[in-house]
PAZAPA-4460 file (N, C-alpha, C; in steps of 0.05 Angstrom, whole numbers, plus 32768, in hexadecimal, padded with zeros to 4 digits):
% residues 133
    n_x    n_y    n_z   ca_x   ca_y   ca_z    c_x    c_y    c_z   seq   type   mol
   730A   7D09   7AA4   7307   7CF6   7A8E   730C   7CDA   7A9A     1      M     A
   72FB   7CC7   7A92   72FC   7CAC   7A9D   7313   7C9C   7A91     2      S     A
   731E   7C8A   7AA1   7333   7C78   7A97   7326   7C62   7A86     3      L     A
   730C   7C5E   7A89   72FF   7C49   7A7A   72F5   7C55   7A5F     4      F     A
   7301   7C4C   7A4A   72FA   7C53   7A2F   72EB   7C3B   7A23     5      H     A
   72D0   7C3D   7A24   72C0   7C26   7A1C   72BD   7C25   79FE     6      W     A
   72BC   7C0D   79F3   72B7   7C08   79D7   729E   7BF6   79D6     7      I     A
   728A   7BFF   79C8   7272   7BEF   79C4   7275   7BDF   79AA     8      D     A
   7272   7BC5   79AC   7273   7BB4   7995   7257   7BAD   798D     9      F     A
   7250   7BB3   7974   7235   7BAD   796A   7232   7B90   7964    10      S     A
   721F   7B83   7972   721B   7B66   796D   720B   7B63   7953    11      P     A
   7212   7B4E   7945   7204   7B46   792D   71F6   7B2C   7934    12      L     A
   71DF   7B27   7928   71D3   7B0D   792E   71B7   7B0B   7923    13      G     A
   71AC   7AF4   7927   7191   7AED   791F   7187   7AD8   7932    14      D     A
   7173   7AC9   792A   7167   7AB4   793B   717B   7A9F   7944    15      E     A
   7191   7A9D   7936   71A6   7A88   793C   71B7   7A90   7953    16      R     A
   71B9   7AAB   7959   71CB   7AB4   796E   71D9   7ACE   7966    17      G     A
   71EE   7AD5   7974   71FB   7AEF   7970   7219   7AEB   796A    18      S     A
   7225   7B00   795E   7240   7B00   7956   724B   7B1C   795A    19      L     A
   7263   7B1F   7964   7270   7B39   7966   728A   7B37   7956    20      V     A
   728E   7B49   7943   72A7   7B49   7933   72B9   7B5F   793E    21      A     A
   72D2   7B58   7944   72E6   7B6B   794D   72FA   7B6F   7936    22      L     A
   72FE   7B87   792D   730F   7B8D   7916   7323   7BA3   791D    23      E     A
   733D   7B9D   7918   7352   7BB0   791C   734D   7BC9   790B    24      A     A
   7350   7BE1   7918   734C   7BFA   790A   732F   7C01   7906    25      G     A
   731D   7BF0   790E   7301   7BF6   790C   72F4   7BF5   7928    26      N     A
   72ED   7BDE   7931   72E2   7BDC   794C   72F8   7BDD   7962    27      T     A
   7310   7BD5   795A   7327   7BD6   796C   733A   7BEC   7960    28      V     A
   7341   7C00   7970   734F   7C18   7965   736D   7C14   7961    29      P     A
   7377   7BFC   795D   7393   7BF8   7958   7396   7BDD   7949    30      F     A
   73AD   7BD9   793B   73B2   7BBF   792F   73B5   7BAA   7945    31      P     A
   73A8   7B93   7942   73A9   7B7E   7956   73C1   7B6C   7951    32      I     A
   73D4   7B6B   7964   73EB   7B5A   7960   73EB   7B42   7973    33      K     A
   73DA   7B42   7987   73D8   7B2B   7999   73BC   7B29   79A4    34      R     A
   73B3   7B11   79A7   7399   7B0B   79B3   739C   7AF6   79C8    35      V     A
   7391   7AFA   79E0   7391   7AE5   79F4   7377   7AE7   7A05    36      Y     A
   7371   7AD2   7A13   735A   7AD3   7A25   7361   7AC5   7A3F    37      Y     A
   7354   7AD0   7A54   7358   7AC6   7A6F   733E   7AB7   7A77    38      I     A
   7340   7A9F   7A81   7329   7A8F   7A89   7330   7A7D   7AA0    39      F     A
   731D   7A72   7AAD   7322   7A5F   7AC2   732F   7A6B   7ADA    40      G     A
   732C   7A85   7ADE   7339   7A92   7AF5   732C   7A89   7B0F    41      T     A
   733C   7A80   7B21   7332   7A75   7B3A   7325   7A8B   7B4B    42      K     A
   7312   7A83   7B5C   7304   7A96   7B6D   7319   7AA4   7B7F    43      E     A
   7316   7ABE   7B82   7327   7ACE   7B93   7341   7AD6   7B87    44      G     A
   7347   7ACD   7B6E   7360   7AD4   7B60   735C   7AED   7B50    45      V     A
   736F   7B00   7B52   736F   7B18   7B42   7385   7B16   7B2E    46      S     A
   7383   7B25   7B18   7397   7B24   7B02   73A0   7B40   7AFB    47      R     A
   73B3   7B42   7AE9   73BC   7B5C   7AE0   73D3   7B66   7AF1    48      G     A
   73CE   7B7C   7B00   73E2   7B89   7B11   73FB   7B90   7B01    49      F     A
   73F6   7B9E   7AEB   740C   7BA8   7ADB   7402   7BBF   7AC9    50      H     A
   7416   7BCC   7ABD   7410   7BE0   7AA8   7422   7BDA   7A90    51      A     A
   741D   7BE6   7A7A   742E   7BE3   7A62   7438   7BFE   7A5A    52      H     A
   7451   7BFF   7A52   745D   7C18   7A49   7451   7C22   7A2E    53      R     A
   744C   7C0F   7A1B   7443   7C17   7A01   742A   7C08   79F8    54      Q     A
   7426   7BF0   7A01   7410   7BDF   79F8   73F5   7BEA   79FF    55      L     A
   73E3   7BE8   79EC   73C6   7BEE   79F1   73B7   7BD4   79EF    56      Q     A
   73A0   7BD3   79FD   7390   7BBB   79FC   7372   7BC2   79FC    57      Q     A
   7363   7BAF   79F1   7346   7BB0   79F4   733F   7B96   7A02    58      V     A
   7330   7B99   7A18   7327   7B82   7A28   7308   7B80   7A27    59      A     A
   72FF   7B67   7A23   72E2   7B63   7A23   72DC   7B47   7A2F    60      V     A
   72C8   7B46   7A41   72C0   7B2D   7A4C   72AC   7B20   7A38    61      C     A
   72B5   7B0C   7A2B   72A3   7AFF   7A18   728E   7AEE   7A25    62      V     A
   7294   7AE6   7A3E   7280   7AD9   7A4F   7287   7ADF   7A6C    63      T     A
   7273   7AE0   7A7D   7278   7AE5   7A9A   727F   7B02   7A9E    64      G     A
   728D   7B07   7AB5   7294   7B22   7ABC   72AC   7B23   7ACE    65      K     A
   72B9   7B3B   7ACE   72CE   7B40   7AE2   72CF   7B5E   7AE7    66      C     A
   72DB   7B66   7AFC   72DD   7B82   7B04   72F9   7B8C   7AFC    67      R     A
   72FA   7BA0   7AEB   7313   7BAC   7AE1   7319   7BC5   7AF0    68      M     A
   7332   7BC8   7AF9   733B   7BE0   7B06   7351   7BEC   7AF4    69      V     A
   734E   7C06   7AEE   7362   7C15   7ADE   736C   7C2C   7AEF    70      L     A
   7386   7C32   7AEC   7393   7C46   7AFD   73A8   7C54   7AEB    71      D     A
   73A7   7C6E   7AE9   73BB   7C7D   7ADA   73CF   7C8B   7AEC    72      N     A
   73D0   7C84   7B06   73E2   7C91   7B19   73D6   7CAA   7B26    73      G     A
   73C1   7CB4   7B1A   73B3   7CCB   7B26   7397   7CC4   7B30    74      K     A
   738A   7CB2   7B21   7370   7CA8   7B2A   736E   7C8B   7B24    75      K     A
   735C   7C7F   7B33   7357   7C62   7B32   7339   7C5E   7B2E    76      R     A
   7331   7C4F   7B1A   7315   7C4A   7B14   7310   7C2C   7B11    77      E     A
   72F8   7C24   7B15   72F1   7C08   7B11   72D6   7C06   7B03    78      E     A
   72D2   7BF0   7AF4   72B9   7BEB   7AE7   72B8   7BCD   7AE2    79      A     A
   729F   7BC4   7ADE   729B   7BA8   7AD7   729C   7BA4   7AB9    80      W     A
   72AB   7B90   7AB1   72A9   7B86   7A95   7296   7B6F   7A96    81      L     A
   7280   7B72   7A89   726B   7B5D   7A8C   7259   7B5A   7A73    82      D     A
   7264   7B63   7A5C   7254   7B61   7A44   7266   7B5A   7A2C    83      S     A
   725E   7B47   7A1C   726E   7B40   7A04   726C   7B55   79EE    84      P     A
   725B   7B6A   79F2   7259   7B7F   79DE   7265   7B99   79E7    85      T     A
   7275   7B98   79FD   7281   7BB0   7A07   729D   7BAA   7A10    86      K     A
   72B0   7BB9   7A05   72CC   7BB5   7A0D   72D8   7BCF   7A18    87      G     A
   72EF   7BCC   7A25   72FC   7BE4   7A30   7317   7BE6   7A23    88      V     A
   731D   7BFE   7A19   7338   7C04   7A0E   734A   7C0C   7A25    89      L     A
   7360   7BFE   7A28   7373   7C03   7A3D   738C   7C0F   7A30    90      I     A
   7390   7C29   7A36   73A7   7C37   7A2A   73C1   7C2E   7A36    91      Q     A
   73D7   7C36   7A2A   73F1   7C32   7A35   73F4   7C42   7A4F    92      D     A
   7406   7C3A   7A60   740C   7C47   7A7A   73F3   7C4A   7A8C    93      M     A
   73E3   7C35   7A8B   73CC   7C33   7A9E   73CF   7C18   7AAC    94      V     A
   73D0   7C1A   7AC7   73D1   7C02   7AD8   73B6   7BF4   7AD6    95      W     A
   73B6   7BDA   7AD4   739D   7BCB   7AD2   739D   7BB3   7AE5    96      R     A
   7385   7BAE   7AF0   7381   7B97   7B02   7365   7B8C   7AFB    97      E     A
   7363   7B72   7AFD   7349   7B65   7AF8   7343   7B54   7B11    98      M     A
   732A   7B57   7B1B   7322   7B4B   7B34   7306   7B3E   7B30    99      H     A
   72FF   7B2D   7B43   72E3   7B23   7B46   72DA   7B15   7B2C   100      D     A
   72EA   7B04   7B21   72E2   7AF5   7B09   72CB   7AE2   7B10   101      F     A
   72B6   7AE2   7AFF   72A1   7ACF   7B02   72AC   7AB4   7AF9   102      S     A
   72A1   7A9D   7B03   72AB   7A83   7AFB   72AB   7A7E   7ADD   103      P     A
   7299   7A8B   7ACF   7297   7A87   7AB2   72A5   7A9D   7AA2   104      D     A
   72B5   7AAD   7AAE   72C1   7AC4   7AA1   72D6   7ABC   7A8C   105      C     A
   72D3   7AC7   7A74   72E8   7AC5   7A5F   72ED   7AE2   7A57   106      V     A
   7305   7AEB   7A5E   730D   7B07   7A58   7320   7B06   7A40   107      L     A
   7316   7B11   7A2A   7325   7B12   7A11   7334   7B2C   7A10   108      L     A
   734E   7B2B   7A08   735F   7B43   7A07   736C   7B45   79EC   109      V     A
   7369   7B5C   79DF   7376   7B61   79C5   738C   7B75   79CA   110      L     A
   73A4   7B70   79C1   73BB   7B80   79C7   73C7   7B8C   79AE   111      A     A
   73D2   7BA5   79B1   73DD   7BB3   799A   73F9   7BAA   7993   112      S     A
   7406   7B9B   79A5   7421   7B92   79A0   7424   7B75   79A7   113      E     A
   743A   7B68   799E   7440   7B4D   79A6   744A   7B4E   79C3   114      H     A
   744B   7B37   79D0   7454   7B36   79EC   7471   7B3F   79ED   115      Y     A
   7476   7B51   7A01   7491   7B5B   7A06   7494   7B61   7A23   116      D     A
   74A2   7B51   7A31   74A5   7B54   7A4F   74B0   7B6F   7A56   117      E     A
   74C0   7B7B   7A45   74CC   7B95   7A4B   74B7   7BAC   7A4B   118      C     A
   74A0   7BA7   7A3F   748B   7BBB   7A3E   747A   7BBB   7A58   119      D     A
   747D   7BA7   7A69   746E   7BA5   7A82   747A   7BB5   7A98   120      Y     A
   7469   7BC1   7AA9   7471   7BCC   7AC3   7461   7BBC   7AD7   121      I     A
   746E   7BAC   7AE7   7460   7B99   7AF8   745F   7BA1   7B15   122      R     A
   746B   7BB8   7B1C   746B   7BC1   7B37   745E   7BDD   7B38   123      N     A
   744A   7BE0   7B49   743B   7BF9   7B49   744C   7C12   7B4F   124      Y     A
   745E   7C0F   7B62   7470   7C26   7B68   7482   7C2D   7B50   125      Q     A
   748B   7C19   7B42   749B   7C1E   7B2A   748A   7C2D   7B15   126      D     A
   7471   7C25   7B13   745E   7C31   7B00   745B   7C4F   7B07   127      F     A
   7457   7C55   7B21   7455   7C71   7B29   746F   7C81   7B24   128      L     A
   7486   7C74   7B28   74A0   7C81   7B23   74A3   7C87   7B05   129      D     A
   749B   7C75   7AF4   749D   7C7A   7AD7   748B   7C91   7ACF   130      V     A
   7473   7C92   7ADA   7461   7CA8   7AD4   746D   7CC3   7ADC   131      L     A
   747C   7CC4   7AF1   7487   7CDE   7AFB   749E   7CE8   7AE9   132      K     A
   74AA   7CD6   7AD9   74C0   7CDE   7AC8   74B7   7CED   7AB0   133      K     A
***
């Protein structure tokens, strides 16, 4: 089973352009408690390098692209986020990394919980140790 759980967002639109609506409990499978976006990432800079104990997220590149790496301690997979109509559901206890941001990349992230530093696992070996328990 893949670590990438894709969510297709149906675009709405007409001759004026397109719109994607993201709704908690509908297109997003959890209540949304936090929204943030990453942009202006410098060339050669990678982001992420952490897991969450309980938090779930949906990530979507609303413009541009980046390479997402997901790792559950047993397997590691990667895929490009490159469409504003396709998001990835990132479960709890999954290590995530983002690489190769295009200059125009805006990565939107919807989170199931408010920010809580205690929920983060920022060291990969610590992540593996928690999984073994």
